[in-house]
LUMKE-432904 format. One record per residue (C-alpha): residue number from 1; residue in one letter; chain; y negated, z negated, x negated. Coordinates in pm, whole numbers, plus 50000, padded with zeros to 5 digits. Each point is the difference from the previous one (the first is absolute). Layout:
BEGIN
{zagu NUM, 'A', 'A', {Y, Z, X}}
...
This chain:
BEGIN
{zagu 1, 'X', 'A', {40477, 51885, 66580}}
{zagu 2, 'X', 'A', {49782, 49833, 50225}}
{zagu 3, 'X', 'A', {49860, 50140, 50371}}
{zagu 4, 'X', 'A', {49694, 50046, 50132}}
{zagu 5, 'X', 'A', {49985, 50173, 50403}}
{zagu 6, 'X', 'A', {49673, 50179, 50036}}
{zagu 7, 'X', 'A', {49852, 50065, 50347}}
{zagu 8, 'X', 'A', {49846, 50252, 50188}}
{zagu 9, 'X', 'A', {49944, 50090, 50339}}
{zagu 10, 'X', 'A', {49774, 50164, 50235}}
{zagu 11, 'X', 'A', {49929, 50001, 50372}}
{zagu 12, 'X', 'A', {49870, 50308, 50214}}
{zagu 13, 'X', 'A', {49884, 49905, 50374}}
{zagu 14, 'X', 'A', {50104, 50275, 50265}}
{zagu 15, 'X', 'A', {49710, 50240, 50051}}
{zagu 16, 'X', 'A', {49750, 49822, 50274}}
{zagu 17, 'X', 'A', {50102, 49652, 49964}}
{zagu 18, 'X', 'A', {49799, 49708, 49792}}
{zagu 19, 'X', 'A', {50354, 49774, 49927}}
{zagu 20, 'X', 'A', {50370, 50096, 49844}}
{zagu 21, 'X', 'A', {50269, 49977, 50213}}
{zagu 22, 'X', 'A', {50194, 49901, 49704}}
{zagu 23, 'X', 'A', {49941, 49666, 49785}}
{zagu 24, 'X', 'A', {50129, 49911, 49648}}
{zagu 25, 'X', 'A', {50075, 49651, 49827}}
{zagu 26, 'X', 'A', {50051, 49962, 49612}}
{zagu 27, 'X', 'A', {50041, 49696, 49853}}
{zagu 28, 'X', 'A', {50101, 49873, 49647}}
{zagu 29, 'X', 'A', {50122, 49654, 49946}}
{zagu 30, 'X', 'A', {50149, 49847, 49634}}
{zagu 31, 'X', 'A', {50056, 50363, 49892}}
{zagu 32, 'X', 'A', {50179, 50142, 50362}}
{zagu 33, 'X', 'A', {49819, 50249, 50212}}
{zagu 34, 'X', 'A', {50078, 50078, 50359}}
{zagu 35, 'X', 'A', {49839, 50273, 50184}}
{zagu 36, 'X', 'A', {49996, 50021, 50386}}
{zagu 37, 'X', 'A', {49940, 50317, 50189}}
{zagu 38, 'X', 'A', {49992, 50034, 50397}}
{zagu 39, 'X', 'A', {49915, 50287, 50220}}
{zagu 40, 'X', 'A', {49838, 49873, 50317}}
{zagu 41, 'X', 'A', {50113, 50238, 50298}}
{zagu 42, 'X', 'A', {49680, 50243, 50123}}
{zagu 43, 'X', 'A', {49693, 50002, 49800}}
{zagu 44, 'X', 'A', {49668, 49760, 49984}}
{zagu 45, 'X', 'A', {49923, 49678, 50107}}
{zagu 46, 'X', 'A', {50336, 49938, 50206}}
{zagu 47, 'X', 'A', {50224, 50179, 49699}}
{zagu 48, 'X', 'A', {49792, 49780, 49728}}
{zagu 49, 'X', 'A', {50031, 49641, 50158}}
{zagu 50, 'X', 'A', {50387, 50089, 50084}}
{zagu 51, 'X', 'A', {50054, 50081, 49659}}
{zagu 52, 'X', 'A', {49776, 49740, 49866}}
{zagu 53, 'X', 'A', {50217, 49777, 50183}}
{zagu 54, 'X', 'A', {50332, 50074, 49817}}
{zagu 55, 'X', 'A', {49852, 50022, 49675}}
{zagu 56, 'X', 'A', {49878, 49671, 50035}}
{zagu 57, 'X', 'A', {50309, 49803, 50128}}
{zagu 58, 'X', 'A', {50250, 50205, 49795}}
{zagu 59, 'X', 'A', {49809, 49883, 49681}}
{zagu 60, 'X', 'A', {49945, 49664, 50116}}
{zagu 61, 'X', 'A', {50333, 49958, 50086}}
{zagu 62, 'X', 'A', {50172, 50101, 49679}}
{zagu 63, 'X', 'A', {49727, 49851, 49773}}
{zagu 64, 'X', 'A', {50157, 49676, 50166}}
{zagu 65, 'X', 'A', {50355, 50105, 49966}}
{zagu 66, 'X', 'A', {50098, 50112, 50264}}
{zagu 67, 'X', 'A', {50292, 50263, 50045}}
{zagu 68, 'X', 'A', {49975, 50362, 50095}}
{zagu 69, 'X', 'A', {50203, 49916, 50342}}
{zagu 70, 'X', 'A', {49724, 49739, 50076}}
{zagu 71, 'X', 'A', {49729, 50255, 49919}}
{zagu 72, 'X', 'A', {50170, 50273, 50219}}
{zagu 73, 'X', 'A', {50115, 49774, 50318}}
{zagu 74, 'X', 'A', {49605, 49870, 50024}}
{zagu 75, 'X', 'A', {49890, 50345, 49990}}
{zagu 76, 'X', 'A', {50217, 50093, 50299}}
{zagu 77, 'X', 'A', {49856, 49674, 50167}}
{zagu 78, 'X', 'A', {49676, 50107, 49921}}
{zagu 79, 'X', 'A', {49957, 50380, 50028}}
{zagu 80, 'X', 'A', {50159, 50152, 50270}}
{zagu 81, 'X', 'A', {50149, 50312, 50020}}
{zagu 82, 'X', 'A', {49762, 50270, 50217}}
{zagu 83, 'X', 'A', {50199, 50068, 50256}}
{zagu 84, 'X', 'A', {49890, 50384, 50023}}
{zagu 85, 'X', 'A', {50086, 50110, 49722}}
{zagu 86, 'X', 'A', {50248, 49751, 49857}}
{zagu 87, 'X', 'A', {49824, 49956, 49665}}
{zagu 88, 'X', 'A', {49982, 49674, 49868}}
{zagu 89, 'X', 'A', {49614, 49908, 49984}}
{zagu 90, 'X', 'A', {49960, 49961, 49638}}
{zagu 91, 'X', 'A', {50192, 50111, 49707}}
{zagu 92, 'X', 'A', {50106, 49787, 49698}}
{zagu 93, 'X', 'A', {50046, 50069, 49636}}
{zagu 94, 'X', 'A', {50069, 49722, 49700}}
{zagu 95, 'X', 'A', {50025, 49992, 49654}}
{zagu 96, 'X', 'A', {50090, 49771, 49789}}
{zagu 97, 'X', 'A', {50004, 49969, 49635}}
{zagu 98, 'X', 'A', {50062, 49700, 49775}}
{zagu 99, 'X', 'A', {49877, 49956, 49663}}
{zagu 100, 'X', 'A', {50327, 50151, 49796}}
{zagu 101, 'X', 'A', {49976, 50301, 50230}}
{zagu 102, 'X', 'A', {50255, 49917, 50291}}
{zagu 103, 'X', 'A', {49880, 50185, 50280}}
{zagu 104, 'X', 'A', {50061, 49961, 50373}}
{zagu 105, 'X', 'A', {49879, 50264, 50290}}
{zagu 106, 'X', 'A', {50024, 49963, 50369}}
{zagu 107, 'X', 'A', {49957, 50265, 50214}}
{zagu 108, 'X', 'A', {49909, 49995, 50403}}
{zagu 109, 'X', 'A', {49914, 50286, 50193}}
{zagu 110, 'X', 'A', {49750, 50142, 49688}}
{zagu 111, 'X', 'A', {50090, 50281, 49768}}
{zagu 112, 'X', 'A', {50267, 49961, 49739}}
{zagu 113, 'X', 'A', {49819, 49901, 49682}}
{zagu 114, 'X', 'A', {49994, 50286, 49702}}
{zagu 115, 'X', 'A', {50117, 49885, 49664}}
{zagu 116, 'X', 'A', {50019, 50141, 49687}}
{zagu 117, 'X', 'A', {49971, 49966, 49615}}
{zagu 118, 'X', 'A', {49708, 50230, 49814}}
{zagu 119, 'X', 'A', {50096, 50340, 50159}}
{zagu 120, 'X', 'A', {50362, 49949, 50108}}
{zagu 121, 'X', 'A', {50095, 49866, 50312}}
{zagu 122, 'X', 'A', {50174, 49602, 50062}}
{zagu 123, 'X', 'A', {50278, 50027, 50255}}
{zagu 124, 'X', 'A', {49996, 49654, 50190}}
{zagu 125, 'X', 'A', {50309, 49841, 50233}}
{zagu 126, 'X', 'A', {49910, 49927, 50275}}
{zagu 127, 'X', 'A', {50159, 49747, 50216}}
{zagu 128, 'X', 'A', {49967, 50026, 50405}}
{zagu 129, 'X', 'A', {49975, 49631, 50127}}
{zagu 130, 'X', 'A', {49949, 49906, 50387}}
{zagu 131, 'X', 'A', {49804, 49693, 50116}}
{zagu 132, 'X', 'A', {50009, 49962, 50339}}
{zagu 133, 'X', 'A', {49941, 50349, 50171}}
{zagu 134, 'X', 'A', {49784, 50100, 49668}}
{zagu 135, 'X', 'A', {50180, 50169, 49750}}
{zagu 136, 'X', 'A', {49825, 49988, 49656}}
{zagu 137, 'X', 'A', {50091, 50155, 49694}}
{zagu 138, 'X', 'A', {49999, 49814, 49639}}
{zagu 139, 'X', 'A', {50057, 50064, 49603}}
{zagu 140, 'X', 'A', {50033, 49816, 49688}}
{zagu 141, 'X', 'A', {49908, 50196, 49695}}
{zagu 142, 'X', 'A', {49837, 49900, 49681}}
{zagu 143, 'X', 'A', {49702, 50151, 49872}}
{zagu 144, 'X', 'A', {49979, 50069, 49597}}
{zagu 145, 'X', 'A', {49677, 50122, 49836}}
{zagu 146, 'X', 'A', {49894, 50381, 50151}}
{zagu 147, 'X', 'A', {50162, 49954, 50315}}
{zagu 148, 'X', 'A', {49745, 50006, 50304}}
{zagu 149, 'X', 'A', {50030, 49943, 50403}}
{zagu 150, 'X', 'A', {49741, 50201, 50213}}
{zagu 151, 'X', 'A', {50006, 49807, 50373}}
{zagu 152, 'X', 'A', {49830, 50213, 50298}}
{zagu 153, 'X', 'A', {49968, 50015, 50377}}
{zagu 154, 'X', 'A', {50145, 50282, 50240}}
{zagu 155, 'X', 'A', {49602, 50104, 49959}}
{zagu 156, 'X', 'A', {50070, 50169, 49636}}
{zagu 157, 'X', 'A', {50294, 50196, 50100}}
{zagu 158, 'X', 'A', {49881, 50135, 50302}}
{zagu 159, 'X', 'A', {49688, 50120, 49786}}
{zagu 160, 'X', 'A', {49929, 50365, 50107}}
{zagu 161, 'X', 'A', {50218, 50027, 50327}}
{zagu 162, 'X', 'A', {49854, 50262, 50189}}
{zagu 163, 'X', 'A', {49796, 50183, 49687}}
{zagu 164, 'X', 'A', {50218, 50053, 49679}}
{zagu 165, 'X', 'A', {50290, 49927, 50100}}
{zagu 166, 'X', 'A', {50168, 49948, 50344}}
{zagu 167, 'X', 'A', {50163, 49673, 49912}}
{zagu 168, 'X', 'A', {49741, 49869, 49768}}
{zagu 169, 'X', 'A', {50055, 49912, 49672}}
{zagu 170, 'X', 'A', {50363, 49868, 50064}}
{zagu 171, 'X', 'A', {50173, 49701, 49780}}
{zagu 172, 'X', 'A', {50189, 50315, 49750}}
{zagu 173, 'X', 'A', {49683, 50134, 49925}}
{zagu 174, 'X', 'A', {49740, 49664, 49949}}
{zagu 175, 'X', 'A', {50367, 49882, 49772}}
{zagu 176, 'X', 'A', {49895, 50346, 49793}}
{zagu 177, 'X', 'A', {49654, 49967, 49969}}
{zagu 178, 'X', 'A', {50088, 49630, 49900}}
{zagu 179, 'X', 'A', {50206, 50082, 49686}}
{zagu 180, 'X', 'A', {49754, 50283, 49882}}
{zagu 181, 'X', 'A', {49702, 49720, 50058}}
{zagu 182, 'X', 'A', {50179, 49728, 49859}}
{zagu 183, 'X', 'A', {50127, 50176, 49737}}
{zagu 184, 'X', 'A', {49667, 50020, 49848}}
{zagu 185, 'X', 'A', {49773, 49774, 49832}}
{zagu 186, 'X', 'A', {49866, 49846, 50315}}
{zagu 187, 'X', 'A', {49924, 49574, 50072}}
{zagu 188, 'X', 'A', {50110, 49904, 50329}}
{zagu 189, 'X', 'A', {49630, 49968, 50160}}
{zagu 190, 'X', 'A', {49925, 50327, 49886}}
{zagu 191, 'X', 'A', {50341, 50169, 50094}}
{zagu 192, 'X', 'A', {49952, 49812, 50386}}
{zagu 193, 'X', 'A', {49648, 50166, 50020}}
{zagu 194, 'X', 'A', {50124, 50364, 49946}}
{zagu 195, 'X', 'A', {50255, 50050, 50210}}
{zagu 196, 'X', 'A', {49767, 49806, 50211}}
{zagu 197, 'X', 'A', {49759, 50300, 49929}}
{zagu 198, 'X', 'A', {50306, 50299, 50051}}
{zagu 199, 'X', 'A', {50089, 49819, 50340}}
{zagu 200, 'X', 'A', {49583, 50026, 50112}}
{zagu 201, 'X', 'A', {50049, 50387, 49891}}
{zagu 202, 'X', 'A', {50313, 50029, 50230}}
{zagu 203, 'X', 'A', {49830, 49881, 50225}}
{zagu 204, 'X', 'A', {49677, 50164, 49960}}
{zagu 205, 'X', 'A', {49804, 49712, 49967}}
{zagu 206, 'X', 'A', {50060, 49843, 50332}}
{zagu 207, 'X', 'A', {50360, 49788, 50024}}
{zagu 208, 'X', 'A', {50158, 50030, 50314}}
{zagu 209, 'X', 'A', {50139, 49634, 49957}}
{zagu 210, 'X', 'A', {49935, 49768, 49756}}
{zagu 211, 'X', 'A', {50180, 50011, 49683}}
{zagu 212, 'X', 'A', {50087, 49682, 49709}}
{zagu 213, 'X', 'A', {50112, 50070, 49620}}
{zagu 214, 'X', 'A', {50114, 49707, 49781}}
{zagu 215, 'X', 'A', {50080, 50113, 49649}}
{zagu 216, 'X', 'A', {50198, 49802, 49803}}
{zagu 217, 'X', 'A', {50065, 50070, 49619}}
{zagu 218, 'X', 'A', {50141, 49802, 49727}}
{zagu 219, 'X', 'A', {49910, 49955, 49618}}
{zagu 220, 'X', 'A', {49974, 49789, 49728}}
{zagu 221, 'X', 'A', {49671, 49719, 49999}}
{zagu 222, 'X', 'A', {49654, 50074, 49883}}
{zagu 223, 'X', 'A', {49883, 49692, 49814}}
{zagu 224, 'X', 'A', {49661, 49950, 49887}}
{zagu 225, 'X', 'A', {49826, 49666, 49861}}
{zagu 226, 'X', 'A', {49657, 49918, 49986}}
{zagu 227, 'X', 'A', {49756, 49775, 49795}}
{zagu 228, 'X', 'A', {49716, 49915, 50070}}
{zagu 229, 'X', 'A', {49818, 49778, 49816}}
{zagu 230, 'X', 'A', {50033, 49784, 49735}}
{zagu 231, 'X', 'A', {50186, 49683, 49988}}
{zagu 232, 'X', 'A', {49809, 49683, 50022}}
{zagu 233, 'X', 'A', {50147, 49884, 49669}}
{zagu 234, 'X', 'A', {49987, 50232, 49697}}
{zagu 235, 'X', 'A', {50299, 49846, 49878}}
{zagu 236, 'X', 'A', {50201, 50213, 50277}}
{zagu 237, 'X', 'A', {49836, 50356, 49901}}
{zagu 238, 'X', 'A', {50329, 50095, 49789}}
{zagu 239, 'X', 'A', {50259, 49829, 50305}}
{zagu 240, 'X', 'A', {49803, 50230, 50223}}
{zagu 241, 'X', 'A', {49940, 50265, 49846}}
{zagu 242, 'X', 'A', {50413, 49976, 49942}}
{zagu 243, 'X', 'A', {50090, 49998, 50362}}
{zagu 244, 'X', 'A', {49762, 50264, 50069}}
{zagu 245, 'X', 'A', {50134, 50265, 49750}}
{zagu 246, 'X', 'A', {50401, 49904, 50054}}
{zagu 247, 'X', 'A', {49971, 50076, 50396}}
{zagu 248, 'X', 'A', {50212, 50286, 50107}}
{zagu 249, 'X', 'A', {49755, 50248, 50138}}
{zagu 250, 'X', 'A', {49605, 50126, 50005}}
{zagu 251, 'X', 'A', {49790, 49762, 49792}}
{zagu 252, 'X', 'A', {49614, 49935, 50129}}
{zagu 253, 'X', 'A', {49748, 49808, 49855}}
{zagu 254, 'X', 'A', {49662, 49902, 50172}}
{zagu 255, 'X', 'A', {49651, 49884, 49823}}
{zagu 256, 'X', 'A', {49862, 50090, 49692}}
{zagu 257, 'X', 'A', {50052, 49631, 49847}}
{zagu 258, 'X', 'A', {50392, 50025, 50108}}
{zagu 259, 'X', 'A', {50035, 50305, 49872}}
{zagu 260, 'X', 'A', {49816, 49912, 49616}}
{zagu 261, 'X', 'A', {50226, 49674, 50059}}
{zagu 262, 'X', 'A', {50314, 50231, 50047}}
{zagu 263, 'X', 'A', {49908, 50283, 49740}}
{zagu 264, 'X', 'A', {49893, 49707, 49753}}
{zagu 265, 'X', 'A', {50376, 49816, 50035}}
{zagu 266, 'X', 'A', {50172, 50364, 49999}}
{zagu 267, 'X', 'A', {49787, 50139, 49713}}
{zagu 268, 'X', 'A', {49915, 50316, 50146}}
{zagu 269, 'X', 'A', {49652, 50172, 50087}}
{zagu 270, 'X', 'A', {49842, 49983, 50328}}
{zagu 271, 'X', 'A', {49839, 50322, 50082}}
{zagu 272, 'X', 'A', {49749, 50036, 50240}}
{zagu 273, 'X', 'A', {49995, 50292, 50245}}
{zagu 274, 'X', 'A', {49660, 50083, 50047}}
{zagu 275, 'X', 'A', {50083, 50294, 50254}}
{zagu 276, 'X', 'A', {50164, 49820, 50250}}
{zagu 277, 'X', 'A', {49713, 49782, 50072}}
{zagu 278, 'X', 'A', {49783, 50060, 50360}}
{zagu 279, 'X', 'A', {49696, 49800, 50136}}
{zagu 280, 'X', 'A', {50215, 49766, 50153}}
{zagu 281, 'X', 'A', {50301, 49928, 49773}}
{zagu 282, 'X', 'A', {49982, 49931, 49655}}
{zagu 283, 'X', 'A', {50186, 50202, 49724}}
{zagu 284, 'X', 'A', {50358, 49977, 49924}}
{zagu 285, 'X', 'A', {50163, 49937, 49642}}
{zagu 286, 'X', 'A', {50354, 50103, 49846}}
{zagu 287, 'X', 'A', {50202, 49802, 49809}}
{zagu 288, 'X', 'A', {50342, 50095, 49861}}
{zagu 289, 'X', 'A', {50292, 49922, 50197}}
{zagu 290, 'X', 'A', {49793, 49876, 50300}}
{zagu 291, 'X', 'A', {49999, 50280, 50304}}
{zagu 292, 'X', 'A', {49632, 49858, 50095}}
{zagu 293, 'X', 'A', {49724, 49784, 49896}}
{zagu 294, 'X', 'A', {49717, 49928, 50164}}
{zagu 295, 'X', 'A', {49648, 49810, 50083}}
{zagu 296, 'X', 'A', {50077, 49670, 50197}}
{zagu 297, 'X', 'A', {49792, 49886, 50321}}
{zagu 298, 'X', 'A', {49832, 50338, 50091}}
{zagu 299, 'X', 'A', {50273, 50229, 49932}}
{zagu 300, 'X', 'A', {50288, 49728, 50252}}
{zagu 301, 'X', 'A', {49699, 49969, 50271}}
{zagu 302, 'X', 'A', {50051, 50450, 49966}}
{zagu 303, 'X', 'A', {50369, 49916, 50066}}
{zagu 304, 'X', 'A', {49900, 49781, 50298}}
{zagu 305, 'X', 'A', {49776, 50243, 50194}}
{zagu 306, 'X', 'A', {50268, 50261, 49923}}
{zagu 307, 'X', 'A', {50281, 49842, 50147}}
{zagu 308, 'X', 'A', {49762, 49860, 50305}}
{zagu 309, 'X', 'A', {49950, 50333, 50066}}
{zagu 310, 'X', 'A', {50348, 50063, 50007}}
{zagu 311, 'X', 'A', {50011, 50306, 49758}}
{zagu 312, 'X', 'A', {50296, 50164, 49886}}
{zagu 313, 'X', 'A', {50166, 50008, 49643}}
{zagu 314, 'X', 'A', {50017, 50417, 50075}}
{zagu 315, 'X', 'A', {49611, 49937, 50079}}
{zagu 316, 'X', 'A', {49904, 49793, 49668}}
{zagu 317, 'X', 'A', {50204, 50222, 49741}}
{zagu 318, 'X', 'A', {49833, 50222, 49729}}
{zagu 319, 'X', 'A', {49676, 49774, 50055}}
{zagu 320, 'X', 'A', {49876, 49877, 49671}}
{zagu 321, 'X', 'A', {49832, 49682, 50098}}
{zagu 322, 'X', 'A', {50153, 49655, 49952}}
{zagu 323, 'X', 'A', {50014, 49895, 50281}}
{zagu 324, 'X', 'A', {50112, 50269, 50193}}
{zagu 325, 'X', 'A', {50321, 50040, 49745}}
{zagu 326, 'X', 'A', {50052, 49587, 49969}}
{zagu 327, 'X', 'A', {50037, 50104, 50398}}
{zagu 328, 'X', 'A', {50208, 50284, 49955}}
{zagu 329, 'X', 'A', {50288, 49791, 49759}}
{zagu 330, 'X', 'A', {49980, 49688, 50246}}
{zagu 331, 'X', 'A', {50098, 50245, 50334}}
{zagu 332, 'X', 'A', {50277, 50148, 49726}}
{zagu 333, 'X', 'A', {50187, 49731, 49926}}
{zagu 334, 'X', 'A', {50247, 49774, 50201}}
{zagu 335, 'X', 'A', {49982, 49683, 49726}}
{zagu 336, 'X', 'A', {49696, 49842, 49919}}
{zagu 337, 'X', 'A', {49965, 49775, 49809}}
{zagu 338, 'X', 'A', {49624, 49792, 49951}}
{zagu 339, 'X', 'A', {49967, 49820, 49664}}
{zagu 340, 'X', 'A', {49653, 49806, 50075}}
{zagu 341, 'X', 'A', {49813, 49848, 49688}}
{zagu 342, 'X', 'A', {49766, 49700, 50146}}
{zagu 343, 'X', 'A', {49733, 50058, 49706}}
{zagu 344, 'X', 'A', {49699, 50001, 50145}}
{zagu 345, 'X', 'A', {49697, 50278, 49876}}
{zagu 346, 'X', 'A', {49677, 49933, 49988}}
{zagu 347, 'X', 'A', {49903, 50311, 50065}}
{zagu 348, 'X', 'A', {50047, 49920, 50371}}
{zagu 349, 'X', 'A', {49837, 49719, 50013}}
{zagu 350, 'X', 'A', {49680, 50166, 49972}}
{zagu 351, 'X', 'A', {49723, 49958, 50283}}
{zagu 352, 'X', 'A', {49914, 50373, 50032}}
{zagu 353, 'X', 'A', {50355, 50047, 50119}}
{zagu 354, 'X', 'A', {50180, 49972, 50308}}
{zagu 355, 'X', 'A', {50197, 49638, 50103}}
{zagu 356, 'X', 'A', {50334, 50218, 50038}}
{zagu 357, 'X', 'A', {50060, 50142, 49654}}
{zagu 358, 'X', 'A', {50049, 49595, 49872}}
{zagu 359, 'X', 'A', {50249, 50013, 50270}}
{zagu 360, 'X', 'A', {50209, 50206, 49822}}
{zagu 361, 'X', 'A', {50364, 49857, 50098}}
{zagu 362, 'X', 'A', {49922, 50052, 50367}}
{zagu 363, 'X', 'A', {49925, 50364, 49945}}
{zagu 364, 'X', 'A', {50321, 49980, 49839}}
{zagu 365, 'X', 'A', {50147, 49808, 50298}}
{zagu 366, 'X', 'A', {49847, 50266, 50217}}
{zagu 367, 'X', 'A', {50184, 50281, 49807}}
{zagu 368, 'X', 'A', {50315, 49860, 50062}}
{zagu 369, 'X', 'A', {49995, 49920, 50339}}
{zagu 370, 'X', 'A', {49940, 50415, 50064}}
{zagu 371, 'X', 'A', {50296, 50067, 49772}}
{zagu 372, 'X', 'A', {50254, 49725, 50174}}
{zagu 373, 'X', 'A', {49854, 50125, 50342}}
{zagu 374, 'X', 'A', {50123, 50354, 49864}}
{zagu 375, 'X', 'A', {50346, 49881, 49959}}
{zagu 376, 'X', 'A', {49965, 49942, 49594}}
{zagu 377, 'X', 'A', {50120, 49647, 49869}}
{zagu 378, 'X', 'A', {49793, 49864, 49820}}
{zagu 379, 'X', 'A', {50018, 49731, 49745}}
{zagu 380, 'X', 'A', {49742, 49779, 49803}}
{zagu 381, 'X', 'A', {49991, 49812, 49686}}
{zagu 382, 'X', 'A', {49655, 49770, 49909}}
{zagu 383, 'X', 'A', {49912, 49885, 49667}}
């Protein structure tokens, strides 16, 4: 079964600090994923600079094909050890996940990562290795659907020190909490935010240290195919509709003319839902076998507004207008395929309509750019 890796992250600044002393880098390339986290010694600006340098250096070197030995040696030569506390100026964790689920974990002075499957713990065999005068922990393992990995900085383990728990939340307590939380139907970002809420409570709203959480959760991928506009050549109508209906996952049609074309080809009724109409967004419609049918340009402009405002899927869920429902489906999907028809709608050439209504393709391109920036994998066909 194909695997998709969902990621959520939250960072909390130490109370009174404008900058977080931790840093996180997440990159995807050719189906593989790399996460690098670092915790700079201390807090504030100095710690932020040290952790940023560590993350950028490690991520860039690994992306260019450097070995972990080279990364650690470069760090050792660049970031000296604190003479007073005999601690590294920055910690480091690296998690690399290949497209087939093969994972490689490296930990240097960071808390051990938490690994599980649903509500069950997964024990990792970690091997210690010395590189110069540094000791790292390494683990090789394979992820399958339902597995999860949580990376944290020590500010998470220290939550509650001097308050609820004298020695802080601690690795074992955090692990037990994660086994409960990840055993529920929770997304990666939602899980990271829930962990952060607990940390805030344990710190009584005033974190005594920077705290970073990265949640990695594996699941089957979510697909969505979107048909926007009829093809320029009407002879391709049936081919385009067949491509839409045979695609995996959810299926969406944008445009009144497009919806009528799909209904005609499928010989299915198009039922307009007037209750979904708002002052700015035209109503949606229903066609059997499709997940959503919306109006065209005005609805797409509404989607752009919501993406520009960085509204989340959770904020949009439950809203009935076409733009919110479409934006929610786009944010929910991992793989999105756009089928763009290039037939010209005469209604959009009227002089009393804004000129951008005639630029449907530019609107769709902006939507695709927003989705790509969010880590979605976007493909497109033009007809």
